[in-house]
All heavy atoms as an XYZ file, in Angstrom:
858
protein
N      40.153     24.545     20.270
C      39.902     23.340     19.514
C      38.705     22.563     20.096
O      37.888     22.049     19.362
C      41.172     22.482     19.525
C      41.049     21.209     18.753
S      41.028     21.568     17.006
C      41.324     19.996     16.346
N      38.654     22.495     21.426
C      37.572     21.766     22.070
C      36.210     22.380     21.742
O      35.235     21.674     21.510
C      37.808     21.749     23.568
C      36.840     20.875     24.293
C      37.192     20.803     25.734
N      36.596     19.619     26.308
C      36.666     19.310     27.554
N      37.333     20.076     28.384
N      36.097     18.232     28.003
N      36.141     23.703     21.695
C      34.898     24.409     21.360
C      34.446     24.092     19.941
O      33.258     23.921     19.683
N      35.391     23.996     19.030
C      35.060     23.672     17.640
C      34.486     22.254     17.556
O      33.495     22.015     16.875
C      36.306     23.824     16.728
C      36.690     25.307     16.637
C      36.044     23.247     15.349
C      38.002     25.544     15.921
N      35.124     21.319     18.266
C      34.642     19.937     18.243
C      33.248     19.823     18.847
O      32.389     19.095     18.338
C      35.613     19.018     18.983
C      36.968     18.791     18.304
C      37.861     17.943     19.189
C      36.792     18.146     16.948
N      33.003     20.565     19.922
C      31.679     20.553     20.539
C      30.648     21.126     19.579
O      29.567     20.558     19.402
C      31.694     21.371     21.856
O      32.650     20.788     22.733
C      30.322     21.381     22.504
N      30.991     22.240     18.942
C      30.086     22.869     17.980
C      29.807     21.921     16.821
O      28.660     21.770     16.389
C      30.673     24.195     17.459
O      30.907     25.048     18.571
C      29.730     24.861     16.486
N      30.831     21.252     16.327
C      30.653     20.313     15.225
C      29.775     19.142     15.653
O      28.921     18.690     14.894
C      32.009     19.805     14.719
C      32.770     20.856     13.931
S      34.370     20.262     13.384
C      33.906     18.954     12.271
N      29.964     18.678     16.876
C      29.150     17.576     17.384
C      27.688     17.960     17.484
O      26.798     17.202     17.097
N      27.442     19.165     17.982
C      26.066     19.656     18.094
C      25.457     19.804     16.702
O      24.315     19.395     16.464
C      26.028     20.998     18.866
C      24.662     21.648     18.756
C      26.409     20.783     20.316
N      26.227     20.352     15.775
C      25.738     20.544     14.414
C      25.423     19.197     13.756
O      24.377     19.024     13.143
C      26.770     21.309     13.580
C      26.396     21.574     12.129
C      25.109     22.388     12.045
C      27.517     22.300     11.415
N      26.310     18.226     13.900
C      26.066     16.908     13.321
C      24.847     16.245     13.948
O      24.049     15.608     13.254
C      27.300     16.020     13.473
C      28.494     16.386     12.593
C      29.698     15.526     12.963
C      28.165     16.238     11.131
N      24.687     16.394     15.245
C      23.510     15.853     15.918
C      22.230     16.484     15.409
O      21.241     15.805     15.147
N      22.260     17.802     15.224
C      21.097     18.513     14.704
C      20.761     18.039     13.299
O      19.599     17.781     12.972
C      21.336     20.022     14.712
C      20.227     20.793     14.049
C      19.024     20.993     14.699
C      20.380     21.297     12.766
C      17.992     21.683     14.092
C      19.358     21.985     12.149
C      18.162     22.179     12.813
N      21.777     17.909     12.455
C      21.553     17.464     11.082
C      20.966     16.051     11.062
O      20.072     15.751     10.275
C      22.846     17.516     10.272
C      23.366     18.927      9.956
C      24.730     18.846      9.289
C      22.377     19.683      9.087
N      21.461     15.187     11.930
C      20.929     13.826     11.998
C      19.470     13.844     12.428
O      18.625     13.154     11.845
C      21.761     12.979     12.952
N      19.148     14.637     13.443
C      17.766     14.715     13.920
C      16.850     15.328     12.877
O      15.715     14.890     12.710
C      17.689     15.518     15.216
C      18.234     14.813     16.453
C      18.197     15.757     17.654
C      17.460     13.555     16.750
N      17.330     16.339     12.154
C      16.471     16.945     11.138
C      16.217     15.968     10.006
O      15.142     15.943      9.425
C      17.070     18.251     10.610
O      18.254     18.003      9.881
N      17.180     15.104      9.699
C      16.974     14.072      8.691
C      15.934     13.064      9.133
O      15.086     12.636      8.361
N      15.962     12.692     10.405
C      14.975     11.762     10.951
C      13.599     12.409     10.917
O      12.623     11.791     10.504
C      15.352     11.346     12.395
C      14.201     10.632     13.076
C      16.598     10.480     12.384
N      13.515     13.663     11.328
C      12.227     14.363     11.329
C      11.688     14.474      9.909
O      10.493     14.299      9.676
C      12.377     15.750     11.950
N      12.561     14.742      8.950
C      12.134     14.856      7.557
C      11.607     13.512      7.062
O      10.585     13.455      6.397
C      13.295     15.340      6.687
C      12.863     15.857      5.351
C      13.987     16.519      4.550
N      14.900     17.280      5.376
C      16.209     16.989      5.510
N      16.738     15.982      4.877
N      16.982     17.720      6.271
N      12.290     12.420      7.389
C      11.839     11.091      6.977
C      10.486     10.767      7.599
O       9.600     10.242      6.931
C      12.867     10.028      7.365
N      10.311     11.094      8.892
C       9.032     10.845      9.543
C       7.932     11.673      8.904
O       6.828     11.197      8.697
C       9.140     11.155     11.034
C       9.947     10.131     11.794
C      10.146     10.504     13.253
O       9.669     11.575     13.669
O      10.777      9.711     13.956
N       8.247     12.928      8.585
C       7.273     13.803      7.952
C       6.870     13.246      6.590
O       5.703     13.222      6.237
C       7.871     15.202      7.801
O       7.053     15.993      6.982
N       7.843     12.774      5.835
C       7.557     12.192      4.533
C       6.718     10.932      4.695
O       5.750     10.725      3.971
C       8.873     11.856      3.801
O       9.624     13.062      3.668
C       8.630     11.265      2.438
N       7.084     10.099      5.644
C       6.337      8.864      5.889
C       4.899      9.187      6.284
O       3.956      8.623      5.726
C       7.014      8.036      7.004
O       8.340      7.727      6.583
C       6.256      6.761      7.285
N       4.726     10.102      7.211
C       3.386     10.466      7.661
C       2.575     11.104      6.537
O       1.391     10.815      6.385
C       3.476     11.408      8.857
C       3.978     10.718     10.103
C       4.272     11.689     11.243
O       3.955     12.888     11.119
O       4.828     11.233     12.250
N       3.221     11.964      5.756
C       2.525     12.625      4.644
C       2.057     11.628      3.596
O       0.912     11.692      3.127
N       2.932     10.704      3.244
C       2.552      9.700      2.244
C       1.506      8.738      2.808
O       0.611      8.309      2.080
C       3.774      8.924      1.750
C       4.516      9.646      0.671
N       3.982      9.894     -0.573
C       5.754     10.176      0.655
C       4.855     10.525     -1.312
N       5.941     10.728     -0.586
N       1.612      8.412      4.090
C       0.614      7.530      4.694
C      -0.758      8.211      4.680
O      -1.761      7.584      4.316
C       1.020      7.127      6.126
O       2.281      6.442      6.067
C      -0.017      6.219      6.771
N      -0.803      9.484      5.038
C      -2.075     10.221      5.019
C      -2.636     10.310      3.600
O      -3.839     10.097      3.387
C      -1.880     11.616      5.608
N      -1.770     10.602      2.623
C      -2.220     10.683      1.225
C      -2.685      9.307      0.746
O      -3.673      9.200     -0.001
C      -1.095     11.212      0.343
N      -1.995      8.261      1.185
C      -2.394      6.904      0.816
C      -3.757      6.547      1.380
O      -4.587      5.937      0.694
N      -4.000      6.920      2.629
C      -5.307      6.646      3.235
C      -6.417      7.391      2.495
O      -7.495      6.841      2.256
C      -5.300      7.021      4.713
C      -4.543      6.053      5.616
C      -4.367      6.652      7.002
C      -5.262      4.715      5.693
N      -6.144      8.625      2.119
C      -7.145      9.409      1.380
C      -7.463      8.732      0.053
O      -8.635      8.586     -0.315
C      -6.636     10.834      1.153
C      -7.618     11.720      0.463
C      -7.102     13.141      0.323
C      -8.130     13.985     -0.418
N      -7.630     15.335     -0.663
N      -6.430      8.311     -0.661
C      -6.642      7.628     -1.939
C      -7.352      6.294     -1.728
O      -8.258      5.928     -2.492
C      -5.301      7.421     -2.656
N      -6.962      5.574     -0.681
C      -7.583      4.286     -0.384
C      -9.083      4.448     -0.172
O      -9.881      3.714     -0.747
C      -6.933      3.652      0.855
C      -7.527      2.314      1.198
C      -6.995      1.157      0.674
C      -8.647      2.221      2.023
C      -7.551     -0.089      0.960
C      -9.217      0.990      2.310
C      -8.673     -0.158      1.778
O      -9.235     -1.369      2.062
N      -9.471      5.399      0.669
C     -10.895      5.588      0.960
C     -11.663      6.110     -0.238
O     -12.890      5.993     -0.286
C     -11.091      6.489      2.178
C     -10.680      5.796      3.443
C      -9.703      6.169      4.304
C     -11.207      4.569      3.959
N      -9.582      5.259      5.330
C     -10.495      4.261      5.140
C     -12.198      3.689      3.542
C     -10.762      3.125      5.909
C     -12.454      2.555      4.310
C     -11.743      2.295      5.480
N     -10.950      6.660     -1.231
C     -11.587      7.081     -2.484
C     -11.594      5.943     -3.500
O     -11.942      6.145     -4.665
C     -10.850      8.292     -3.064
O     -10.934      9.393     -2.188
N     -11.143      4.766     -3.082
C     -11.069      3.562     -3.900
C     -10.065      3.688     -5.046
O     -10.178      2.993     -6.054
C     -12.452      3.158     -4.425
C     -13.540      2.976     -3.367
C     -14.858      2.573     -4.022
C     -13.130      1.950     -2.324
N      -9.074      4.542     -4.872
C      -7.982      4.693     -5.846
C      -6.803      3.869     -5.327
O      -5.817      4.412     -4.818
C      -7.609      6.163     -6.019
C      -8.729      6.991     -6.554
N      -9.092      8.196     -6.003
C      -9.595      6.774     -7.578
C     -10.118      8.693     -6.664
N     -10.447      7.845     -7.625
N      -6.931      2.554     -5.448
C      -5.985      1.647     -4.814
C      -4.570      1.741     -5.390
O      -3.600      1.638     -4.650
C      -6.494      0.209     -4.863
C      -7.794      0.021     -4.126
C      -8.890     -0.541     -4.748
C      -7.926      0.424     -2.807
C     -10.087     -0.716     -4.069
C      -9.112      0.263     -2.109
C     -10.199     -0.308     -2.750
N      -4.438      1.942     -6.696
C      -3.091      2.057     -7.294
C      -2.396      3.326     -6.790
O      -1.209      3.310     -6.485
C      -3.159      2.067     -8.819
C      -3.609      0.776     -9.420
C      -2.500     -0.228     -9.426
N      -2.983     -1.484    -10.002
C      -2.368     -2.610     -9.898
N      -1.232     -2.695     -9.258
N      -2.870     -3.698    -10.436
N      -3.128      4.411     -6.698
C      -2.567      5.655     -6.157
C      -2.178      5.454     -4.689
O      -1.098      5.868     -4.260
C      -3.581      6.796     -6.286
C      -3.086      8.118     -5.747
C      -4.146      9.211     -5.795
O      -5.180      9.049     -6.471
O      -3.928     10.246     -5.126
N      -3.050      4.810     -3.933
C      -2.763      4.538     -2.521
C      -1.516      3.677     -2.399
O      -0.646      3.948     -1.559
C      -3.956      3.840     -1.871
N      -1.402      2.668     -3.246
C      -0.226      1.795     -3.212
C       1.054      2.602     -3.415
O       2.051      2.391     -2.711
C      -0.341      0.713     -4.287
C       0.846     -0.221     -4.331
C       0.784     -1.220     -5.463
O       0.061     -0.991     -6.463
O       1.472     -2.251     -5.358
N       1.036      3.540     -4.356
C       2.214      4.379     -4.600
C       2.592      5.206     -3.381
O       3.777      5.312     -3.037
N       1.596      5.776     -2.723
C       1.877      6.578     -1.519
C       2.392      5.709     -0.377
O       3.354      6.070      0.301
C       0.629      7.335     -1.063
C       0.344      8.546     -1.878
N       1.179      9.644     -1.906
C      -0.684      8.833     -2.713
C       0.676     10.554     -2.710
N      -0.455     10.087     -3.215
N       1.764      4.563     -0.174
C       2.216      3.690      0.915
C       3.619      3.151      0.640
O       4.436      3.046      1.552
C       1.230      2.547      1.148
C      -0.105      2.996      1.674
C      -1.282      2.465      1.166
C      -0.204      3.953      2.679
C      -2.514      2.878      1.645
C      -1.431      4.370      3.171
C      -2.593      3.826      2.646
N       3.917      2.864     -0.632
C       5.262      2.396     -0.969
C       6.280      3.499     -0.708
O       7.375      3.245     -0.191
C       5.335      1.930     -2.423
C       6.679      1.336     -2.787
C       7.000      0.088     -1.979
O       6.278     -0.895     -2.042
N       8.082      0.113     -1.209
N       5.934      4.748     -1.044
C       6.830      5.878     -0.777
C       7.040      6.043      0.728
O       8.149      6.362      1.177
C       6.263      7.157     -1.393
N       5.987      5.820      1.512
C       6.103      5.913      2.972
C       7.044      4.831      3.498
O       7.888      5.093      4.355
C       4.725      5.786      3.625
N       6.923      3.628      2.971
C       7.805      2.525      3.387
C       9.238      2.812      2.942
O      10.184      2.560      3.697
C       7.310      1.178      2.821
C       8.343      0.077      3.010
C       5.988      0.786      3.469
N       9.396      3.356      1.739
C      10.740      3.696      1.265
C      11.396      4.740      2.173
O      12.590      4.677      2.430
C      10.693      4.219     -0.176
C      10.311      3.137     -1.182
O      10.363      1.934     -0.832
O       9.940      3.504     -2.314
N      10.586      5.692      2.665
C      11.113      6.734      3.549
C      11.432      6.179      4.935
O      12.380      6.620      5.579
C      10.112      7.890      3.663
N      10.634      5.210      5.401
C      10.855      4.616      6.723
C      10.449      3.146      6.694
O       9.287      2.809      6.961
C      10.066      5.363      7.790
C      10.309      4.798      9.195
O      11.168      3.893      9.347
O       9.638      5.262     10.134
N      11.396      2.268      6.377
C      11.090      0.840      6.300
C      10.660      0.224      7.634
O      10.190     -0.907      7.667
C      12.408      0.207      5.829
C      13.229      1.324      5.296
C      12.762      2.564      5.986
N      10.784      0.962      8.729
C      10.389      0.463     10.050
C       9.016      0.996     10.476
O       8.630      0.866     11.628
C      11.437      0.847     11.104
C      12.854      0.385     10.799
C      13.158     -1.057     11.060
N      12.830     -1.436     12.417
C      12.564     -2.695     12.780
N      12.604     -3.656     11.906
N      12.270     -2.975     14.020
N       8.268      1.563      9.538
C       6.937      2.062      9.849
C       5.918      0.932      9.700
O       5.559      0.544      8.587
C       6.559      3.221      8.920
O       5.187      3.552      9.088
N       5.458      0.427     10.833
C       4.470     -0.658     10.803
C       3.191     -0.203     10.112
O       2.576     -0.968      9.366
C       4.175     -1.142     12.221
N       2.792      1.046     10.339
C       1.566      1.553      9.722
C       1.694      1.576      8.203
O       0.806      1.094      7.489
C       1.254      2.950     10.249
N       2.788      2.125      7.696
C       2.974      2.200      6.246
C       3.013      0.798      5.639
O       2.406      0.542      4.595
C       4.246      2.971      5.915
N       3.696     -0.120      6.303
C       3.760     -1.501      5.813
C       2.375     -2.149      5.824
O       1.966     -2.785      4.842
C       4.730     -2.322      6.669
C       6.208     -2.083      6.408
C       7.049     -2.600      7.572
C       6.628     -2.735      5.099
N       1.651     -2.000      6.911
C       0.332     -2.613      7.031
C      -0.597     -2.096      5.932
O      -1.263     -2.880      5.249
C      -0.274     -2.336      8.409
C      -1.642     -2.933      8.559
C      -1.799     -4.237      9.025
C      -2.778     -2.220      8.207
C      -3.057     -4.809      9.138
C      -4.043     -2.782      8.314
C      -4.189     -4.072      8.785
O      -5.428     -4.632      8.877
N      -0.664     -0.777      5.790
C      -1.567     -0.201      4.796
C      -1.141     -0.573      3.378
O      -1.991     -0.785      2.514
C      -1.667      1.317      4.958
C      -2.289      1.729      6.274
C      -1.712      2.714      7.057
C      -3.444      1.126      6.750
C      -2.268      3.097      8.273
C      -4.015      1.501      7.969
C      -3.420      2.483      8.713
O      -3.985      2.856      9.906
N       0.158     -0.665      3.133
C       0.636     -1.125      1.830
C       0.166     -2.563      1.600
O      -0.370     -2.882      0.534
C       2.161     -1.034      1.743
C       2.782     -1.611      0.471
C       2.293     -0.860     -0.769
C       4.307     -1.562      0.563
N       0.343     -3.419      2.583
C      -0.090     -4.805      2.453
C      -1.583     -4.921      2.190
O      -2.022     -5.683      1.321
N      -2.363     -4.147      2.912
C      -3.806     -4.217      2.746
C      -4.216     -3.732      1.366
O      -5.102     -4.296      0.727
C      -4.514     -3.398      3.833
C      -5.924     -3.871      4.069
C      -6.178     -4.901      4.958
C      -6.987     -3.307      3.384
C      -7.477     -5.354      5.172
C      -8.285     -3.763      3.583
C      -8.524     -4.780      4.478
O      -9.798     -5.231      4.671
N      -3.551     -2.677      0.894
C      -3.864     -2.133     -0.425
C      -3.470     -3.116     -1.528
O      -4.226     -3.318     -2.485
C      -3.163     -0.774     -0.630
O      -3.598      0.112      0.415
C      -3.491     -0.168     -1.968
N      -2.309     -3.724     -1.389
C      -1.881     -4.741     -2.365
C      -2.905     -5.874     -2.385
O      -3.279     -6.380     -3.452
C      -0.458     -5.253     -2.031
C      -0.120     -6.513     -2.810
C       0.568     -4.159     -2.299
N      -3.392     -6.263     -1.222
C      -4.409     -7.310     -1.152
C      -5.695     -6.867     -1.858
O      -6.294     -7.640     -2.613
C      -4.722     -7.698      0.294
C      -5.786     -8.760      0.342
C      -5.445    -10.101      0.139
C      -7.117     -8.437      0.530
C      -6.419    -11.085      0.129
C      -8.100     -9.408      0.516
C      -7.750    -10.727      0.317
O      -8.718    -11.697      0.283
N      -6.123     -5.636     -1.620
C      -7.358     -5.144     -2.247
C      -7.233     -5.123     -3.765
O      -8.203     -5.412     -4.463
C      -7.707     -3.742     -1.735
C      -8.210     -3.701     -0.311
C      -9.457     -4.520     -0.101
C     -10.696     -3.830     -0.617
N     -11.925     -4.591     -0.347
N      -6.060     -4.811     -4.271
C      -5.850     -4.817     -5.719
C      -5.940     -6.247     -6.248
O      -6.515     -6.499     -7.307
C      -4.490     -4.171     -6.080
C      -4.534     -2.669     -5.779
C      -4.126     -4.422     -7.546
C      -3.177     -1.978     -5.819
N      -5.411     -7.209     -5.508
C      -5.400     -8.608     -5.936
C      -6.709     -9.331     -5.622
O      -6.979    -10.393     -6.199
C      -4.242     -9.341     -5.262
N      -7.526     -8.787     -4.731
C      -8.719     -9.476     -4.224
C      -9.648    -10.023     -5.313
O     -10.068    -11.183     -5.225
C      -9.494     -8.537     -3.290
C     -10.639     -9.201     -2.580
C     -11.292     -8.258     -1.593
O     -11.411     -7.054     -1.886
O     -11.678     -8.734     -0.523
N      -9.995     -9.253     -6.340
C     -10.954     -9.802     -7.316
C     -10.340    -10.822     -8.278
O     -11.036    -11.392     -9.098
C     -11.432     -8.562     -8.072
C     -10.354     -7.562     -7.904
C      -9.694     -7.871     -6.588
N      -9.055    -11.061     -8.165
C      -8.373    -11.990     -9.062
C      -8.439    -13.407     -8.508
O      -9.044    -13.660     -7.471
C      -6.933    -11.527     -9.269
C      -6.869    -10.125     -9.879
C      -5.475     -9.618     -9.981
C      -5.519     -8.187    -10.519
N      -4.250     -7.539    -10.428
N      -7.794    -14.315     -9.186
C      -7.830    -15.731     -8.788
C      -7.254    -15.928     -7.377
O      -6.442    -15.129     -6.913
C      -7.102    -16.584     -9.812
C      -5.639    -16.311     -9.929
C      -5.044    -17.121    -11.098
N      -3.613    -17.044    -11.068
C      -2.889    -16.073    -11.606
N      -3.471    -15.066    -12.203
N      -1.573    -16.102    -11.539
N      -7.650    -17.011     -6.718
C      -7.220    -17.246     -5.334
C      -5.705    -17.290     -5.143
O      -5.207    -16.878     -4.110
C      -7.838    -18.598     -4.981
C      -8.976    -18.752     -5.922
C      -8.591    -18.028     -7.182
N      -4.969    -17.779     -6.117
C      -3.518    -17.900     -5.974
C      -2.764    -16.739     -6.612
O      -1.601    -16.881     -6.974
C      -3.041    -19.223     -6.586
C      -3.608    -20.416     -5.855
O      -3.991    -20.303     -4.697
N      -3.670    -21.541     -6.526
N      -3.415    -15.604     -6.768
C      -2.766    -14.451     -7.394
C      -1.503    -14.062     -6.622
O      -1.517    -14.017     -5.380
C      -3.734    -13.257     -7.407
C      -3.154    -12.081     -8.158
O      -3.213    -12.102     -9.397
O      -2.620    -11.162     -7.498
N      -0.395    -13.795     -7.329
C       0.858    -13.415     -6.655
C       0.718    -12.161     -5.784
O       1.450    -12.001     -4.812
C       1.833    -13.170     -7.802
C       1.255    -13.865     -8.985
C      -0.232    -13.907     -8.762
N      -0.232    -11.292     -6.099
C      -0.453    -10.105     -5.286
C      -0.870    -10.449     -3.876
O      -0.506     -9.774     -2.909
N      -1.620    -11.527     -3.738
C      -2.057    -11.958     -2.402
C      -0.873    -12.482     -1.597
O      -0.771    -12.233     -0.395
C      -3.171    -12.990     -2.514
C      -4.446    -12.369     -3.074
C      -5.543    -13.372     -3.230
C      -6.756    -12.686     -3.851
N      -7.829    -13.610     -4.121
N       0.041    -13.177     -2.258
C       1.255    -13.641     -1.579
C       2.115    -12.454     -1.175
O       2.646    -12.411     -0.075
C       2.051    -14.598     -2.480
C       3.343    -15.087     -1.851
C       3.122    -15.834     -0.547
O       2.193    -16.617     -0.414
N       3.981    -15.610      0.424
N       2.247    -11.479     -2.074
C       3.028    -10.262     -1.757
C       2.402     -9.545     -0.558
O       3.113     -9.087      0.343
C       3.084     -9.335     -2.967
C       3.858     -8.074     -2.702
C       4.079     -7.238     -3.958
N       4.634     -5.959     -3.565
C       4.039     -4.791     -3.768
N       2.884     -4.720     -4.403
N       4.608     -3.672     -3.349
N       1.072     -9.451     -0.534
C       0.388     -8.801      0.591
C       0.703     -9.521      1.897
O       0.992     -8.876      2.915
C      -1.116     -8.763      0.344
N       0.681    -10.846      1.883
C       0.981    -11.620      3.089
C       2.406    -11.349      3.569
O       2.649    -11.226      4.777
C       0.779    -13.110      2.823
N       3.338    -11.238      2.639
C       4.731    -10.954      3.001
C       4.871     -9.561      3.618
O       5.610     -9.378      4.592
C       5.624    -11.087      1.772
C       5.747    -12.521      1.280
C       6.340    -12.641     -0.114
O       6.722    -11.603     -0.717
O       6.418    -13.781     -0.616
N       4.133     -8.602      3.076
C       4.187     -7.229      3.607
C       3.560     -7.191      5.003
O       4.092     -6.549      5.913
C       3.503     -6.240      2.645
C       4.273     -6.177      1.312
C       3.430     -4.844      3.268
C       3.531     -5.451      0.199
N       2.420     -7.876      5.189
C       1.805     -7.963      6.520
C       2.793     -8.556      7.528
O       2.908     -8.082      8.658
C       0.540     -8.820      6.504
C      -0.681     -8.122      5.996
C      -1.441     -8.704      4.988
C      -1.097     -6.911      6.513
C      -2.584     -8.077      4.522
C      -2.239     -6.274      6.053
C      -2.984     -6.864      5.043
N       3.493     -9.611      7.121
C       4.460    -10.253      8.012
C       5.545     -9.266      8.425
O       5.940     -9.223      9.598
C       5.072    -11.480      7.342
N       6.009     -8.440      7.493
C       7.025     -7.422      7.817
C       6.458     -6.413      8.810
O       7.147     -5.994      9.735
C       7.489     -6.689      6.559
C       8.434     -7.461      5.705
C       8.881     -6.599      4.535
C       9.600     -7.418      3.492
N       9.930     -6.623      2.301
N       5.214     -6.001      8.594
C       4.591     -5.010      9.488
C       4.562     -5.539     10.915
O       4.901     -4.815     11.862
C       3.183     -4.666      9.016
N       4.168     -6.789     11.078
C       4.070     -7.355     12.422
C       5.423     -7.779     12.983
O       5.574     -7.904     14.192
C       3.033     -8.473     12.466
C       1.649     -7.888     12.392
C       0.879     -7.998     11.250
C       1.136     -7.152     13.459
C      -0.382     -7.417     11.179
C      -0.113     -6.572     13.407
C      -0.871     -6.709     12.260
O      -2.107     -6.115     12.198
N       6.400     -7.923     12.119
C       7.767     -8.146     12.593
C       8.316     -6.847     13.193
O       8.967     -6.853     14.231
C       8.641     -8.590     11.416
C      10.082     -8.883     11.774
C      10.875     -9.290     10.539
O      10.402    -10.167      9.787
O      11.954     -8.711     10.328
N       7.991     -5.725     12.548
C       8.422     -4.408     13.026
C       7.727     -4.074     14.342
O       8.347     -3.586     15.276
C       8.124     -3.322     11.955
C       8.269     -1.929     12.527
C       9.032     -3.500     10.748
N       6.419     -4.324     14.406
C       5.646     -3.998     15.610
C       4.569     -5.056     15.825
O       3.468     -4.951     15.267
C       5.006     -2.613     15.466
C       4.236     -2.183     16.699
O       4.141     -2.971     17.672
O       3.708     -1.052     16.700
N       4.873     -6.079     16.626
C       3.919     -7.176     16.835
C       2.581     -6.731     17.415
O       1.574     -7.404     17.226
C       4.642     -8.098     17.818
C       6.083     -7.765     17.679
C       6.145     -6.306     17.314
N       2.541     -5.601     18.083
C       1.299     -5.130     18.687
C       0.577     -4.085     17.872
O      -0.382     -3.473     18.345
N       0.984     -3.890     16.623
C       0.383     -2.836     15.797
C      -1.103     -3.098     15.556
O      -1.517     -4.221     15.282
C       1.092     -2.730     14.444
C       0.438     -1.748     13.526
C       0.609     -0.390     13.716
C      -0.381     -2.178     12.496
C      -0.019      0.530     12.888
C      -1.007     -1.272     11.661
C      -0.827      0.088     11.852
N      -1.896     -2.052     15.706
C      -3.303     -2.091     15.309
C      -3.552     -0.872     14.426
O      -3.170      0.242     14.792
C      -4.260     -2.057     16.520
O      -3.968     -0.914     17.319
C      -4.138     -3.303     17.357
N      -4.163     -1.062     13.281
C      -4.368      0.055     12.358
C      -5.390      1.046     12.883
O      -6.384      0.665     13.490
C      -4.855     -0.622     11.075
C      -5.460     -1.895     11.536
C      -4.685     -2.312     12.757
N      -5.123      2.308     12.632
C      -6.060      3.360     13.023
C      -6.920      3.819     11.873
O      -7.917      4.480     12.060
N      -6.516      3.463     10.649
C      -7.236      3.842      9.443
C      -7.594      5.316      9.381
O      -8.696      5.703      9.040
C      -8.485      2.980      9.249
C      -8.138      1.594      8.889
C      -8.184      0.502      9.699
C      -7.627      1.130      7.631
N      -7.744     -0.624      9.023
C      -7.407     -0.257      7.753
C      -7.328      1.743      6.423
C      -6.909     -1.025      6.695
C      -6.828      0.979      5.390
C      -6.631     -0.397      5.530
N      -6.620      6.152      9.772
C      -6.806      7.590      9.636
C      -7.465      8.264     10.819
O      -7.769      9.450     10.755
N      -7.694      7.532     11.894
C      -8.282      8.142     13.093
C      -7.219      9.057     13.690
O      -6.062      8.662     13.852
C      -8.711      7.069     14.120
C      -9.800      6.188     13.522
C      -9.149      7.706     15.424
C     -10.107      4.961     14.345
N      -7.592     10.269     13.982
C      -6.643     11.238     14.506
C      -5.885     10.684     15.711
O      -6.474     10.129     16.627
C      -7.352     12.522     14.910
C      -6.416     13.596     15.428
C      -7.118     14.873     15.552
N      -7.212     15.381     14.190
C      -7.573     16.613     13.886
N      -7.904     17.442     14.827
N      -7.621     17.004     12.648
N      -4.566     10.800     15.642
C      -3.727     10.346     16.731
C      -3.345      8.877     16.644
O      -2.619      8.393     17.481
N      -3.845      8.181     15.617
C      -3.495      6.758     15.442
C      -2.909      6.566     14.065
O      -3.378      7.170     13.111
C      -4.740      5.881     15.596
C      -5.262      5.953     17.026
C      -6.108      4.810     17.434
N      -5.513      3.523     17.155
C      -6.243      2.451     16.924
N      -7.550      2.516     16.918
N      -5.670      1.295     16.707
N      -1.923      5.684     13.954
C      -1.308      5.465     12.638
C      -2.208      4.686     11.704
O      -3.035      3.932     12.084
C      -0.052      4.664     12.971
C      -0.303      4.033     14.307
C      -1.302      4.913     14.995
């Protein structure tokens, strides 16, 4: 019985870790795709990727930051009090709440 419980514990631990790795992979993949779209000036496409990255990992400061910046870029040419600018500020605040020391790498290898 003890061997079965140990095996089940190891299996559950593995499944939990593989789920975390999958979420990180999804977050990183969407963040990379979002950066590519952003630099191509496809801000709506970038927003979708960054939102998917945040949905996969709400604690990703990079995904939150890039989402906030993209939302701001979409709202930038509009009036000063555009709701998109307020939404961007709220997203930035979440990013820095998650990681107060976050600095964007903007796609530089090895940086978020």
